[in-house]
VMD Tcl script that builds the backbone (N, CA, C; Angstrom):
set m [mol new atoms 537]
animate dup $m
set s [atomselect $m all]
$s set {name element resname resid chain x y z} {
  {N N UNK 1 A -58.419 -21.034 -97.534}
  {CA C UNK 1 A -58.887 -19.627 -97.686}
  {C C UNK 1 A -57.685 -19.227 -98.980}
  {N N UNK 2 A -56.156 -19.585 -98.160}
  {CA C UNK 2 A -55.335 -18.996 -99.084}
  {C C UNK 2 A -55.253 -19.064 -100.837}
  {N N UNK 3 A -55.656 -20.875 -100.936}
  {CA C UNK 3 A -56.024 -21.166 -102.197}
  {C C UNK 3 A -56.807 -20.473 -102.455}
  {N N UNK 4 A -58.020 -19.921 -102.325}
  {CA C UNK 4 A -58.848 -19.585 -103.115}
  {C C UNK 4 A -58.466 -18.049 -103.271}
  {N N UNK 5 A -57.746 -17.416 -102.434}
  {CA C UNK 5 A -57.110 -16.039 -102.753}
  {C C UNK 5 A -56.490 -16.262 -103.822}
  {N N UNK 6 A -55.332 -17.067 -103.983}
  {CA C UNK 6 A -54.602 -17.063 -104.972}
  {C C UNK 6 A -55.179 -17.658 -106.328}
  {N N UNK 7 A -55.954 -18.360 -106.705}
  {CA C UNK 7 A -56.625 -18.775 -107.511}
  {C C UNK 7 A -57.586 -17.082 -108.155}
  {N N UNK 8 A -58.309 -16.494 -106.987}
  {CA C UNK 8 A -58.843 -15.189 -107.570}
  {C C UNK 8 A -57.925 -14.528 -108.273}
  {N N UNK 9 A -56.350 -14.268 -107.694}
  {CA C UNK 9 A -55.551 -13.266 -108.409}
  {C C UNK 9 A -55.314 -13.914 -109.710}
  {N N UNK 10 A -55.010 -15.258 -109.657}
  {CA C UNK 10 A -54.513 -15.314 -110.977}
  {C C UNK 10 A -55.927 -15.225 -112.216}
  {N N UNK 11 A -57.044 -15.255 -111.754}
  {CA C UNK 11 A -58.098 -14.770 -112.980}
  {C C UNK 11 A -57.988 -13.559 -112.870}
  {N N UNK 12 A -57.855 -12.693 -111.625}
  {CA C UNK 12 A -57.316 -11.248 -112.110}
  {C C UNK 12 A -56.425 -10.947 -112.986}
  {N N UNK 13 A -55.407 -11.679 -112.878}
  {CA C UNK 13 A -54.004 -11.129 -113.826}
  {C C UNK 13 A -54.810 -11.607 -115.081}
  {N N UNK 14 A -55.344 -13.224 -115.184}
  {CA C UNK 14 A -55.594 -13.161 -116.584}
  {C C UNK 14 A -56.718 -12.130 -117.580}
  {N N UNK 15 A -57.123 -11.774 -116.597}
  {CA C UNK 15 A -58.308 -10.743 -117.001}
  {C C UNK 15 A -57.380 -9.283 -117.572}
  {N N UNK 16 A -56.514 -8.942 -116.534}
  {CA C UNK 16 A -55.782 -7.987 -117.098}
  {C C UNK 16 A -54.824 -7.571 -118.396}
  {N N UNK 17 A -54.356 -9.267 -118.427}
  {CA C UNK 17 A -53.650 -9.878 -119.568}
  {C C UNK 17 A -53.909 -9.535 -120.579}
  {N N UNK 18 A -55.317 -10.350 -120.827}
  {CA C UNK 18 A -56.672 -10.268 -122.150}
  {C C UNK 18 A -56.940 -8.669 -122.279}
  {N N UNK 19 A -57.203 -7.506 -121.322}
  {CA C UNK 19 A -57.427 -6.899 -121.419}
  {C C UNK 19 A -56.758 -6.199 -121.732}
  {N N UNK 20 A -55.138 -6.080 -121.437}
  {CA C UNK 20 A -54.312 -5.098 -122.321}
  {C C UNK 20 A -54.098 -5.362 -123.568}
  {N N UNK 21 A -54.228 -6.328 -124.063}
  {CA C UNK 21 A -53.765 -7.160 -125.397}
  {C C UNK 21 A -54.802 -6.626 -126.332}
  {N N UNK 22 A -55.668 -6.350 -125.730}
  {CA C UNK 22 A -57.487 -5.855 -126.649}
  {C C UNK 22 A -56.840 -4.369 -126.767}
  {N N UNK 23 A -56.649 -3.642 -125.927}
  {CA C UNK 23 A -56.389 -2.278 -125.810}
  {C C UNK 23 A -55.165 -2.129 -126.774}
  {N N UNK 24 A -54.307 -2.790 -126.668}
  {CA C UNK 24 A -52.698 -2.180 -127.953}
  {C C UNK 24 A -53.580 -2.873 -129.078}
  {N N UNK 25 A -53.911 -4.234 -129.174}
  {CA C UNK 25 A -54.585 -4.144 -130.385}
  {C C UNK 25 A -55.480 -3.189 -130.914}
  {N N UNK 26 A -56.309 -2.592 -130.519}
  {CA C UNK 26 A -57.254 -1.978 -131.037}
  {C C UNK 26 A -56.265 -0.346 -131.283}
  {N N UNK 27 A -55.640 -0.034 -130.096}
  {CA C UNK 27 A -54.553 1.417 -130.496}
  {C C UNK 27 A -54.259 1.365 -131.727}
  {N N UNK 28 A -53.396 -0.065 -131.967}
  {CA C UNK 28 A -53.111 -0.333 -133.164}
  {C C UNK 28 A -53.205 -0.189 -134.513}
  {N N UNK 29 A -54.975 -0.806 -134.254}
  {CA C UNK 29 A -55.640 -1.013 -135.162}
  {C C UNK 29 A -56.109 0.700 -135.872}
  {N N UNK 30 A -55.966 1.441 -134.672}
  {CA C UNK 30 A -56.307 2.692 -134.985}
  {C C UNK 30 A -55.664 3.844 -135.503}
  {N N UNK 31 A -54.319 3.507 -135.323}
  {CA C UNK 31 A -52.935 4.117 -135.643}
  {C C UNK 31 A -53.006 4.090 -136.847}
  {N N UNK 32 A -53.482 2.888 -137.220}
  {CA C UNK 32 A -53.377 2.189 -139.383}
  {C C UNK 32 A -53.902 3.085 -139.537}
  {N N UNK 33 A -55.451 3.268 -139.000}
  {CA C UNK 33 A -56.550 3.946 -139.580}
  {C C UNK 33 A -56.792 5.031 -139.117}
  {N N UNK 34 A -55.593 6.012 -139.126}
  {CA C UNK 34 A -55.428 7.325 -138.857}
  {C C UNK 34 A -55.184 8.055 -140.192}
  {N N UNK 35 A -54.658 7.659 -140.841}
  {CA C UNK 35 A -54.212 8.607 -141.821}
  {C C UNK 35 A -55.658 9.179 -142.850}
  {N N UNK 36 A -55.538 10.454 -143.086}
  {CA C UNK 36 A -57.161 10.807 -143.721}
  {C C UNK 36 A -57.352 10.401 -145.118}
  {N N UNK 37 A -56.022 9.722 -145.890}
  {CA C UNK 37 A -56.606 8.951 -147.047}
  {C C UNK 37 A -57.368 7.400 -147.102}
  {N N UNK 38 A -57.172 7.154 -145.415}
  {CA C UNK 38 A -57.750 5.975 -145.529}
  {C C UNK 38 A -59.169 6.354 -145.527}
  {N N UNK 39 A -59.782 7.497 -144.394}
  {CA C UNK 39 A -61.349 7.706 -144.648}
  {C C UNK 39 A -61.584 7.840 -146.290}
  {N N UNK 40 A -60.831 8.701 -146.554}
  {CA C UNK 40 A -61.143 9.025 -148.148}
  {C C UNK 40 A -61.095 8.170 -149.160}
  {N N UNK 41 A -60.171 7.177 -149.147}
  {CA C UNK 41 A -60.167 5.766 -149.597}
  {C C UNK 41 A -61.588 5.421 -149.719}
  {N N UNK 42 A -61.910 4.927 -148.747}
  {CA C UNK 42 A -63.447 4.140 -148.101}
  {C C UNK 42 A -64.630 5.136 -148.885}
  {N N UNK 43 A -64.267 6.362 -148.268}
  {CA C UNK 43 A -65.396 7.495 -149.177}
  {C C UNK 43 A -65.868 7.185 -150.743}
  {N N UNK 44 A -64.600 7.647 -150.958}
  {CA C UNK 44 A -64.552 6.950 -152.634}
  {C C UNK 44 A -64.811 6.279 -153.283}
  {N N UNK 45 A -64.377 4.743 -152.463}
  {CA C UNK 45 A -64.796 3.555 -153.349}
  {C C UNK 45 A -66.567 3.496 -152.996}
  {N N UNK 46 A -67.198 3.807 -152.202}
  {CA C UNK 46 A -68.512 3.977 -151.857}
  {C C UNK 46 A -69.206 5.101 -152.983}
  {N N UNK 47 A -68.392 5.940 -152.860}
  {CA C UNK 47 A -69.035 6.960 -153.722}
  {C C UNK 47 A -69.077 6.491 -155.538}
  {N N UNK 48 A -68.043 5.960 -155.749}
  {CA C UNK 48 A -67.831 5.784 -157.407}
  {C C UNK 48 A -68.850 4.271 -157.133}
  {N N UNK 49 A -69.465 3.531 -155.980}
  {CA C UNK 49 A -69.941 2.446 -156.824}
  {C C UNK 49 A -71.569 2.456 -156.162}
  {N N UNK 50 A -71.756 3.839 -156.480}
  {CA C UNK 50 A -73.258 4.326 -155.508}
  {C C UNK 50 A -73.633 4.381 -154.648}
  {N N UNK 51 A -72.986 3.694 -153.473}
  {CA C UNK 51 A -73.287 3.269 -151.997}
  {C C UNK 51 A -73.485 4.294 -151.190}
  {N N UNK 52 A -72.911 5.404 -151.333}
  {CA C UNK 52 A -72.920 6.841 -150.574}
  {C C UNK 52 A -72.535 8.006 -151.290}
  {N N UNK 53 A -72.655 8.938 -150.624}
  {CA C UNK 53 A -72.111 10.191 -151.377}
  {C C UNK 53 A -70.672 10.230 -151.815}
  {N N UNK 54 A -70.621 11.132 -153.090}
  {CA C UNK 54 A -69.377 11.022 -153.669}
  {C C UNK 54 A -68.588 11.759 -153.685}
  {N N UNK 55 A -67.078 11.627 -152.974}
  {CA C UNK 55 A -66.782 13.148 -152.358}
  {C C UNK 55 A -66.104 14.120 -153.775}
  {N N UNK 56 A -65.998 13.397 -154.629}
  {CA C UNK 56 A -65.583 13.673 -156.079}
  {C C UNK 56 A -66.432 14.499 -156.455}
  {N N UNK 57 A -67.493 14.709 -155.895}
  {CA C UNK 57 A -68.573 15.546 -156.950}
  {C C UNK 57 A -68.234 17.003 -155.766}
  {N N UNK 58 A -67.863 16.746 -155.246}
  {CA C UNK 58 A -67.846 18.099 -153.886}
  {C C UNK 58 A -66.923 19.214 -155.084}
  {N N UNK 59 A -66.293 19.137 -155.785}
  {CA C UNK 59 A -65.755 20.090 -156.425}
  {C C UNK 59 A -66.963 21.014 -157.651}
  {N N UNK 60 A -67.718 20.271 -158.025}
  {CA C UNK 60 A -69.174 20.957 -158.918}
  {C C UNK 60 A -69.347 21.632 -157.528}
  {N N UNK 61 A -69.356 21.794 -156.518}
  {CA C UNK 61 A -69.868 22.822 -155.607}
  {C C UNK 61 A -68.993 24.239 -155.516}
  {N N UNK 62 A -67.937 23.821 -155.745}
  {CA C UNK 62 A -66.816 25.008 -155.422}
  {C C UNK 62 A -67.029 25.993 -157.108}
  {N N UNK 63 A -67.063 24.697 -157.570}
  {CA C UNK 63 A -67.233 25.528 -159.253}
  {C C UNK 63 A -68.158 26.494 -159.544}
  {N N UNK 64 A -69.325 25.968 -158.794}
  {CA C UNK 64 A -70.523 26.636 -158.542}
  {C C UNK 64 A -70.963 27.570 -157.541}
  {N N UNK 65 A -69.762 28.045 -156.890}
  {CA C UNK 65 A -70.079 29.039 -155.908}
  {C C UNK 65 A -70.646 28.529 -154.931}
  {N N UNK 66 A -71.198 27.750 -154.611}
  {CA C UNK 66 A -71.965 26.799 -153.636}
  {C C UNK 66 A -70.950 26.484 -152.292}
  {N N UNK 67 A -71.994 26.331 -150.944}
  {CA C UNK 67 A -71.430 25.968 -150.035}
  {C C UNK 67 A -71.795 24.451 -150.441}
  {N N UNK 68 A -70.669 23.588 -150.089}
  {CA C UNK 68 A -70.974 21.348 -150.734}
  {C C UNK 68 A -71.534 21.664 -149.296}
  {N N UNK 69 A -72.364 20.041 -149.121}
  {CA C UNK 69 A -72.829 19.776 -147.569}
  {C C UNK 69 A -71.550 19.351 -147.219}
  {N N UNK 70 A -71.790 19.451 -145.326}
  {CA C UNK 70 A -70.813 18.978 -144.795}
  {C C UNK 70 A -70.432 17.676 -144.530}
  {N N UNK 71 A -69.174 17.519 -144.347}
  {CA C UNK 71 A -68.702 15.870 -144.585}
  {C C UNK 71 A -69.416 14.889 -143.669}
  {N N UNK 72 A -69.831 14.024 -143.925}
  {CA C UNK 72 A -70.975 12.999 -142.884}
  {C C UNK 72 A -69.813 12.564 -142.086}
  {N N UNK 73 A -70.304 12.698 -140.780}
  {CA C UNK 73 A -69.040 12.026 -139.470}
  {C C UNK 73 A -68.455 10.867 -140.349}
  {N N UNK 74 A -69.087 9.914 -140.371}
  {CA C UNK 74 A -68.389 8.810 -140.717}
  {C C UNK 74 A -67.416 9.436 -141.461}
  {N N UNK 75 A -67.193 9.925 -142.401}
  {CA C UNK 75 A -66.055 10.023 -143.439}
  {C C UNK 75 A -64.665 11.306 -142.854}
  {N N UNK 76 A -65.547 12.035 -141.659}
  {CA C UNK 76 A -64.748 12.810 -141.305}
  {C C UNK 76 A -63.267 12.729 -140.813}
  {N N UNK 77 A -62.267 13.235 -140.650}
  {CA C UNK 77 A -61.146 12.943 -139.520}
  {C C UNK 77 A -61.177 13.187 -138.459}
  {N N UNK 78 A -61.965 14.039 -137.731}
  {CA C UNK 78 A -62.252 14.216 -136.703}
  {C C UNK 78 A -62.680 12.494 -135.899}
  {N N UNK 79 A -63.790 11.848 -136.651}
  {CA C UNK 79 A -64.111 10.359 -136.414}
  {C C UNK 79 A -62.451 9.818 -136.252}
  {N N UNK 80 A -61.825 9.579 -137.033}
  {CA C UNK 80 A -60.252 9.114 -137.372}
  {C C UNK 80 A -59.719 9.388 -135.708}
  {N N UNK 81 A -59.665 11.121 -135.148}
  {CA C UNK 81 A -58.912 11.836 -134.222}
  {C C UNK 81 A -59.794 11.407 -132.988}
  {N N UNK 82 A -60.719 11.017 -133.127}
  {CA C UNK 82 A -61.315 10.683 -131.891}
  {C C UNK 82 A -61.525 9.283 -131.405}
  {N N UNK 83 A -61.635 8.135 -132.451}
  {CA C UNK 83 A -61.319 6.809 -132.125}
  {C C UNK 83 A -59.535 6.703 -131.515}
  {N N UNK 84 A -58.848 7.376 -132.427}
  {CA C UNK 84 A -57.557 6.722 -131.248}
  {C C UNK 84 A -57.302 7.892 -130.052}
  {N N UNK 85 A -57.931 8.924 -130.037}
  {CA C UNK 85 A -58.044 9.592 -128.505}
  {C C UNK 85 A -58.449 8.442 -127.635}
  {N N UNK 86 A -60.010 7.901 -128.051}
  {CA C UNK 86 A -60.192 7.001 -127.033}
  {C C UNK 86 A -59.391 5.650 -126.887}
  {N N UNK 87 A -58.924 5.370 -127.803}
  {CA C UNK 87 A -57.933 3.957 -127.728}
  {C C UNK 87 A -56.768 4.553 -127.248}
  {N N UNK 88 A -56.056 5.255 -126.938}
  {CA C UNK 88 A -55.022 6.104 -126.270}
  {C C UNK 88 A -55.254 5.770 -124.557}
  {N N UNK 89 A -56.531 6.786 -124.493}
  {CA C UNK 89 A -56.859 6.565 -123.534}
  {C C UNK 89 A -57.231 5.471 -122.763}
  {N N UNK 90 A -58.080 4.482 -123.599}
  {CA C UNK 90 A -58.056 3.054 -123.016}
  {C C UNK 90 A -56.833 2.163 -122.765}
  {N N UNK 91 A -55.794 2.320 -123.234}
  {CA C UNK 91 A -54.652 1.774 -122.897}
  {C C UNK 91 A -53.935 2.482 -121.600}
  {N N UNK 92 A -53.802 3.966 -121.587}
  {CA C UNK 92 A -53.316 4.577 -120.812}
  {C C UNK 92 A -53.923 4.231 -119.026}
  {N N UNK 93 A -55.395 4.048 -119.357}
  {CA C UNK 93 A -56.130 3.405 -118.251}
  {C C UNK 93 A -56.262 1.988 -117.840}
  {N N UNK 94 A -56.051 1.260 -118.470}
  {CA C UNK 94 A -54.869 -0.297 -118.139}
  {C C UNK 94 A -54.026 -0.023 -117.796}
  {N N UNK 95 A -53.262 0.299 -118.406}
  {CA C UNK 95 A -51.518 0.343 -118.025}
  {C C UNK 95 A -51.964 0.928 -116.600}
  {N N UNK 96 A -52.559 1.668 -116.010}
  {CA C UNK 96 A -52.973 2.333 -114.584}
  {C C UNK 96 A -53.475 1.247 -113.740}
  {N N UNK 97 A -54.363 0.252 -114.542}
  {CA C UNK 97 A -55.152 -0.344 -113.892}
  {C C UNK 97 A -54.074 -1.353 -113.542}
  {N N UNK 98 A -52.695 -1.848 -114.370}
  {CA C UNK 98 A -52.258 -2.683 -114.227}
  {C C UNK 98 A -51.123 -2.765 -112.863}
  {N N UNK 99 A -50.648 -1.199 -113.053}
  {CA C UNK 99 A -49.777 -0.757 -112.036}
  {C C UNK 99 A -50.899 -0.896 -110.610}
  {N N UNK 100 A -51.657 -0.498 -110.797}
  {CA C UNK 100 A -52.823 -0.871 -109.016}
  {C C UNK 100 A -52.927 -2.450 -108.661}
  {N N UNK 101 A -52.863 -3.135 -110.097}
  {CA C UNK 101 A -53.040 -4.483 -109.458}
  {C C UNK 101 A -51.440 -5.245 -109.120}
  {N N UNK 102 A -50.202 -4.628 -109.715}
  {CA C UNK 102 A -48.897 -5.216 -109.518}
  {C C UNK 102 A -48.761 -4.665 -108.273}
  {N N UNK 103 A -48.869 -3.584 -107.822}
  {CA C UNK 103 A -48.685 -3.218 -106.151}
  {C C UNK 103 A -49.434 -3.317 -105.440}
  {N N UNK 104 A -50.312 -3.694 -105.480}
  {CA C UNK 104 A -51.311 -4.126 -104.498}
  {C C UNK 104 A -52.210 -3.526 -103.463}
  {N N UNK 105 A -52.460 -2.440 -104.444}
  {CA C UNK 105 A -53.013 -0.943 -103.926}
  {C C UNK 105 A -54.080 -1.573 -103.081}
  {N N UNK 106 A -54.756 -1.038 -102.336}
  {CA C UNK 106 A -55.730 -1.155 -101.274}
  {C C UNK 106 A -57.350 -1.467 -102.261}
  {N N UNK 107 A -57.881 -2.846 -102.466}
  {CA C UNK 107 A -58.686 -3.197 -102.750}
  {C C UNK 107 A -59.927 -2.008 -103.228}
  {N N UNK 108 A -60.443 -1.618 -102.381}
  {CA C UNK 108 A -61.507 -0.506 -102.272}
  {C C UNK 108 A -61.436 0.420 -103.113}
  {N N UNK 109 A -59.810 0.724 -103.140}
  {CA C UNK 109 A -59.408 1.870 -103.860}
  {C C UNK 109 A -59.863 1.584 -105.612}
  {N N UNK 110 A -58.906 0.583 -105.859}
  {CA C UNK 110 A -59.120 -0.451 -106.838}
  {C C UNK 110 A -60.075 -0.595 -107.581}
  {N N UNK 111 A -60.877 -1.064 -106.940}
  {CA C UNK 111 A -62.512 -1.382 -107.615}
  {C C UNK 111 A -63.174 -0.123 -107.592}
  {N N UNK 112 A -63.125 1.362 -107.207}
  {CA C UNK 112 A -63.683 2.606 -107.163}
  {C C UNK 112 A -63.232 2.778 -108.273}
  {N N UNK 113 A -61.817 3.008 -108.844}
  {CA C UNK 113 A -60.726 3.101 -110.001}
  {C C UNK 113 A -61.412 2.568 -110.985}
  {N N UNK 114 A -61.552 1.407 -111.102}
  {CA C UNK 114 A -61.516 0.068 -112.393}
  {C C UNK 114 A -63.350 0.437 -112.454}
  {N N UNK 115 A -64.253 0.616 -111.360}
  {CA C UNK 115 A -65.605 1.148 -111.567}
  {C C UNK 115 A -65.650 2.426 -112.730}
  {N N UNK 116 A -65.296 3.508 -112.188}
  {CA C UNK 116 A -65.272 4.694 -112.579}
  {C C UNK 116 A -64.568 4.679 -114.167}
  {N N UNK 117 A -63.931 4.608 -114.449}
  {CA C UNK 117 A -62.979 4.108 -115.942}
  {C C UNK 117 A -63.913 3.174 -116.828}
  {N N UNK 118 A -64.702 2.013 -116.166}
  {CA C UNK 118 A -64.959 1.266 -117.094}
  {C C UNK 118 A -66.833 2.036 -117.543}
  {N N UNK 119 A -67.409 2.772 -116.561}
  {CA C UNK 119 A -68.229 3.781 -116.736}
  {C C UNK 119 A -67.960 4.957 -117.930}
  {N N UNK 120 A -66.639 5.359 -117.468}
  {CA C UNK 120 A -66.228 6.024 -118.559}
  {C C UNK 120 A -65.880 5.515 -120.066}
  {N N UNK 121 A -64.887 4.475 -120.025}
  {CA C UNK 121 A -64.815 4.020 -121.526}
  {C C UNK 121 A -66.212 3.505 -121.631}
  {N N UNK 122 A -66.897 2.774 -121.001}
  {CA C UNK 122 A -68.011 2.457 -122.016}
  {C C UNK 122 A -68.436 3.547 -122.816}
  {N N UNK 123 A -69.078 4.770 -121.837}
  {CA C UNK 123 A -69.193 5.969 -122.855}
  {C C UNK 123 A -68.966 6.377 -124.351}
  {N N UNK 124 A -67.240 6.053 -123.791}
  {CA C UNK 124 A -66.639 6.725 -125.345}
  {C C UNK 124 A -66.660 5.851 -126.118}
  {N N UNK 125 A -66.764 4.556 -125.823}
  {CA C UNK 125 A -66.627 3.406 -126.900}
  {C C UNK 125 A -67.643 2.991 -127.178}
  {N N UNK 126 A -68.833 3.541 -126.643}
  {CA C UNK 126 A -70.500 3.509 -127.296}
  {C C UNK 126 A -70.318 4.518 -128.486}
  {N N UNK 127 A -69.617 5.404 -127.945}
  {CA C UNK 127 A -70.229 6.748 -128.960}
  {C C UNK 127 A -69.135 6.387 -130.360}
  {N N UNK 128 A -67.953 5.536 -130.164}
  {CA C UNK 128 A -66.983 5.553 -131.335}
  {C C UNK 128 A -67.982 4.099 -132.137}
  {N N UNK 129 A -68.686 3.163 -131.118}
  {CA C UNK 129 A -69.577 2.352 -132.383}
  {C C UNK 129 A -70.560 3.098 -133.061}
  {N N UNK 130 A -71.222 3.910 -132.160}
  {CA C UNK 130 A -72.211 4.625 -133.113}
  {C C UNK 130 A -71.930 5.292 -133.682}
  {N N UNK 131 A -70.945 6.006 -133.410}
  {CA C UNK 131 A -70.410 7.337 -135.059}
  {C C UNK 131 A -69.505 6.320 -136.299}
  {N N UNK 132 A -68.921 4.908 -135.577}
  {CA C UNK 132 A -68.254 4.375 -137.119}
  {C C UNK 132 A -69.301 3.277 -138.024}
  {N N UNK 133 A -70.377 3.793 -137.337}
  {CA C UNK 133 A -71.926 3.230 -137.978}
  {C C UNK 133 A -72.962 4.260 -138.134}
  {N N UNK 134 A -72.476 5.150 -138.214}
  {CA C UNK 134 A -73.392 6.583 -138.716}
  {C C UNK 134 A -73.572 6.418 -140.151}
  {N N UNK 135 A -74.749 7.455 -140.577}
  {CA C UNK 135 A -75.582 7.395 -141.888}
  {C C UNK 135 A -74.539 8.841 -143.152}
  {N N UNK 136 A -74.341 8.158 -144.041}
  {CA C UNK 136 A -73.995 9.358 -144.603}
  {C C UNK 136 A -75.148 9.797 -146.031}
  {N N UNK 137 A -75.864 10.695 -145.512}
  {CA C UNK 137 A -77.456 10.848 -145.715}
  {C C UNK 137 A -77.124 12.448 -146.716}
  {N N UNK 138 A -76.041 12.819 -146.988}
  {CA C UNK 138 A -75.454 14.130 -147.861}
  {C C UNK 138 A -76.453 14.249 -149.725}
  {N N UNK 139 A -76.107 13.236 -150.113}
  {CA C UNK 139 A -76.426 13.221 -151.309}
  {C C UNK 139 A -78.123 11.879 -151.511}
  {N N UNK 140 A -79.163 12.607 -151.549}
  {CA C UNK 140 A -80.547 11.941 -151.515}
  {C C UNK 140 A -80.707 11.130 -152.353}
  {N N UNK 141 A -79.970 10.763 -153.655}
  {CA C UNK 141 A -79.496 9.803 -154.420}
  {C C UNK 141 A -79.193 8.514 -154.263}
  {N N UNK 142 A -78.095 8.851 -153.202}
  {CA C UNK 142 A -77.226 7.686 -152.911}
  {C C UNK 142 A -77.079 7.667 -151.097}
  {N N UNK 143 A -78.524 7.132 -150.661}
  {CA C UNK 143 A -78.533 7.820 -149.149}
  {C C UNK 143 A -77.502 6.431 -148.237}
  {N N UNK 144 A -77.083 6.424 -147.511}
  {CA C UNK 144 A -76.549 5.303 -146.953}
  {C C UNK 144 A -76.612 5.339 -145.111}
  {N N UNK 145 A -77.585 4.638 -144.889}
  {CA C UNK 145 A -77.688 4.359 -143.600}
  {C C UNK 145 A -76.673 4.120 -142.326}
  {N N UNK 146 A -75.584 3.255 -143.732}
  {CA C UNK 146 A -74.764 2.496 -142.750}
  {C C UNK 146 A -73.530 2.489 -143.709}
  {N N UNK 147 A -72.104 2.596 -143.253}
  {CA C UNK 147 A -71.034 2.271 -144.105}
  {C C UNK 147 A -71.189 1.084 -144.795}
  {N N UNK 148 A -70.632 1.309 -145.969}
  {CA C UNK 148 A -70.701 0.403 -146.958}
  {C C UNK 148 A -69.770 -0.648 -146.656}
  {N N UNK 149 A -68.984 -0.745 -146.098}
  {CA C UNK 149 A -68.178 -1.607 -145.425}
  {C C UNK 149 A -68.330 -2.738 -143.972}
  {N N UNK 150 A -69.637 -1.934 -143.735}
  {CA C UNK 150 A -69.754 -3.223 -143.054}
  {C C UNK 150 A -71.089 -3.507 -143.383}
  {N N UNK 151 A -71.704 -3.454 -144.509}
  {CA C UNK 151 A -72.964 -4.238 -144.922}
  {C C UNK 151 A -72.236 -5.152 -146.128}
  {N N UNK 152 A -71.098 -4.866 -146.807}
  {CA C UNK 152 A -70.678 -5.813 -147.950}
  {C C UNK 152 A -68.981 -6.057 -147.913}
  {N N UNK 153 A -68.795 -8.064 -148.427}
  {CA C UNK 153 A -67.988 -8.296 -148.515}
  {C C UNK 153 A -66.447 -7.230 -148.768}
  {N N UNK 154 A -65.693 -7.728 -148.391}
  {CA C UNK 154 A -64.427 -6.661 -148.855}
  {C C UNK 154 A -63.863 -7.657 -149.862}
  {N N UNK 155 A -64.298 -8.695 -150.595}
  {CA C UNK 155 A -63.572 -9.790 -151.605}
  {C C UNK 155 A -64.056 -9.737 -152.579}
  {N N UNK 156 A -64.865 -8.492 -152.743}
  {CA C UNK 156 A -64.837 -8.066 -153.879}
  {C C UNK 156 A -64.126 -7.149 -154.641}
  {N N UNK 157 A -63.347 -6.389 -154.089}
  {CA C UNK 157 A -62.431 -5.866 -154.586}
  {C C UNK 157 A -61.147 -6.403 -154.758}
  {N N UNK 158 A -59.900 -5.249 -155.629}
  {CA C UNK 158 A -58.757 -5.683 -155.638}
  {C C UNK 158 A -58.203 -5.229 -154.419}
  {N N UNK 159 A -56.815 -6.098 -154.351}
  {CA C UNK 159 A -56.171 -6.598 -152.707}
  {C C UNK 159 A -55.538 -4.862 -152.097}
  {N N UNK 160 A -55.185 -3.818 -152.858}
  {CA C UNK 160 A -55.394 -2.626 -152.390}
  {C C UNK 160 A -56.325 -2.179 -151.157}
  {N N UNK 161 A -57.378 -2.253 -151.717}
  {CA C UNK 161 A -58.866 -2.665 -151.190}
  {C C UNK 161 A -59.364 -2.995 -150.316}
  {N N UNK 162 A -59.279 -4.220 -150.471}
  {CA C UNK 162 A -59.173 -5.090 -149.480}
  {C C UNK 162 A -58.907 -4.759 -148.030}
  {N N UNK 163 A -57.610 -4.458 -148.043}
  {CA C UNK 163 A -56.966 -4.062 -146.804}
  {C C UNK 163 A -57.479 -2.913 -146.493}
  {N N UNK 164 A -57.935 -1.885 -146.842}
  {CA C UNK 164 A -58.086 -0.857 -146.359}
  {C C UNK 164 A -59.623 -1.517 -145.612}
  {N N UNK 165 A -60.310 -2.156 -146.627}
  {CA C UNK 165 A -61.910 -2.178 -146.202}
  {C C UNK 165 A -62.162 -3.503 -144.688}
  {N N UNK 166 A -61.041 -4.584 -144.663}
  {CA C UNK 166 A -60.777 -5.202 -143.575}
  {C C UNK 166 A -60.217 -4.385 -142.532}
  {N N UNK 167 A -59.387 -3.631 -142.686}
  {CA C UNK 167 A -59.160 -2.517 -141.383}
  {C C UNK 167 A -60.113 -1.800 -140.798}
  {N N UNK 168 A -60.980 -1.659 -141.718}
  {CA C UNK 168 A -62.146 -0.930 -141.435}
  {C C UNK 168 A -63.012 -1.681 -140.426}
  {N N UNK 169 A -63.309 -2.534 -141.288}
  {CA C UNK 169 A -64.037 -3.706 -140.061}
  {C C UNK 169 A -63.572 -3.964 -138.992}
  {N N UNK 170 A -62.113 -4.277 -138.765}
  {CA C UNK 170 A -61.680 -4.797 -137.809}
  {C C UNK 170 A -61.441 -3.589 -136.952}
  {N N UNK 171 A -61.468 -2.404 -136.728}
  {CA C UNK 171 A -61.382 -1.184 -136.198}
  {C C UNK 171 A -63.231 -1.389 -135.767}
  {N N UNK 172 A -63.852 -1.403 -136.445}
  {CA C UNK 172 A -65.243 -1.569 -135.974}
  {C C UNK 172 A -65.745 -2.496 -134.877}
  {N N UNK 173 A -64.605 -3.757 -135.801}
  {CA C UNK 173 A -65.250 -5.531 -134.546}
  {C C UNK 173 A -64.331 -4.870 -133.100}
  {N N UNK 174 A -63.228 -4.223 -133.195}
  {CA C UNK 174 A -62.828 -4.210 -131.529}
  {C C UNK 174 A -63.369 -3.090 -130.854}
  {N N UNK 175 A -64.009 -2.315 -131.501}
  {CA C UNK 175 A -64.378 -1.085 -131.290}
  {C C UNK 175 A -65.532 -1.458 -130.022}
  {N N UNK 176 A -66.340 -2.644 -130.937}
  {CA C UNK 176 A -67.451 -3.395 -130.019}
  {C C UNK 176 A -66.716 -4.196 -128.903}
  {N N UNK 177 A -65.642 -5.033 -129.186}
  {CA C UNK 177 A -65.341 -5.592 -128.184}
  {C C UNK 177 A -65.168 -4.698 -126.979}
  {N N UNK 178 A -64.321 -3.650 -127.293}
  {CA C UNK 178 A -63.741 -2.993 -126.065}
  {C C UNK 178 A -64.845 -2.280 -125.423}
  {N N UNK 179 A -66.443 -2.436 -125.839}
  {CA C UNK 179 A -67.756 -2.033 -125.013}
  {C C UNK 179 A -67.556 -3.047 -123.685}
}
mol reanalyze $m
mol bondsrecalc $m
mol representation Tube
mol addrep $m
């Protein structure tokens, strides 16, 4: 019986270490993707190639005293902020789970804590994945059902754009893994 208990503890420890590595990498990716220029660069590249609305055309709305269309969620800074907040929350919860595991807190409480947090984080990560794959329908001539970087290869661009494109793909992939 003692041998089985040790094996279960080992599997839990390995699972916690893997989860902690996942949340640290995810948070690091979202920290790199946080600056506004990151999303703006992706938006501009897509706009210049006709894959989505062009942010540079917004100046014409201002010049003609017209209200420009709302910035699509996929290109909005609030998406970067929410993704970063979700990853920080996931890191804090994972740290709490590690603390509960290390101090051998009552298994019943620990299971309840983990179940509630898993449900909470699943909802947040679902929102993140849905928002990161959302559409840009603000320009009727250049409708985009999904972001161009999820549908196109990053290798068609020069090195500076490839890094931004790969980072966006990695953020999306790690958000899906975090589900």
